[in-house]
N, C-alpha and C positions, 0 to 999 in steps of 0.2 A: 682306468679311472684317473681323474685329474687329481692334483695335489689337494685342492680344497675339498673335493669329494671324499678323498681318503680321510682328511682331517674331520670332516663332518661325521663320517661313519665311525671313526674312532671316538669322537665325543659322544655320539649316541650309545655306542657300546659301553663306554665308561659309565655313563649315566644309568644305563640299564643294569649294569653290574652293581653299582652303588645301591640302587633301589632293591635289587634282589638280596643283597647282603643285609640291608635294613629289615626287609621282610622276614628273612630267616632268623635274624637276631630277635625280632619281636615274637616270632613263633616259639623260639627256644625259651624266651622269658615267660611266655604263657605256659609252656609245658612245665617249667620249674615251679611256677605258682600253683599249678594243679597238683604237682607232686607234694608240695608243702601242705595243701589242703587235704589230699587223700593219698598218703604215702604208699599205702598197700595197693592202690590201683584196683581194688575190688577183688583181686585174686585171692587174698588171704581170707576173705569172707566166704569163699566157696568150700564146700566139703570136697575132698578128692574124688568122691563118688559122683558128684554132680557133673552132668554133661554140659556141653556148651550152650544148649538151649534151655537148660533147667534153672529154676531159681535157686539161690543159695539155701542150704539146709541149716536149720537152727541148731542142730546137734543135741537137742533135748528130747530124744525119743522116749 
């Protein structure tokens, strides 16, 4: 490759990496916001006896 081709490739790579980093940061911020809204993630709402496809049990048998 020529020098200008290498430079253009490096610029494209740098731009792609910057966009990837921005996207990952945005996803992480979204996950943090979800954690603040539902800190348990639904796992604490399930009875230990409830299977993966079963609805949460209310515990008031």
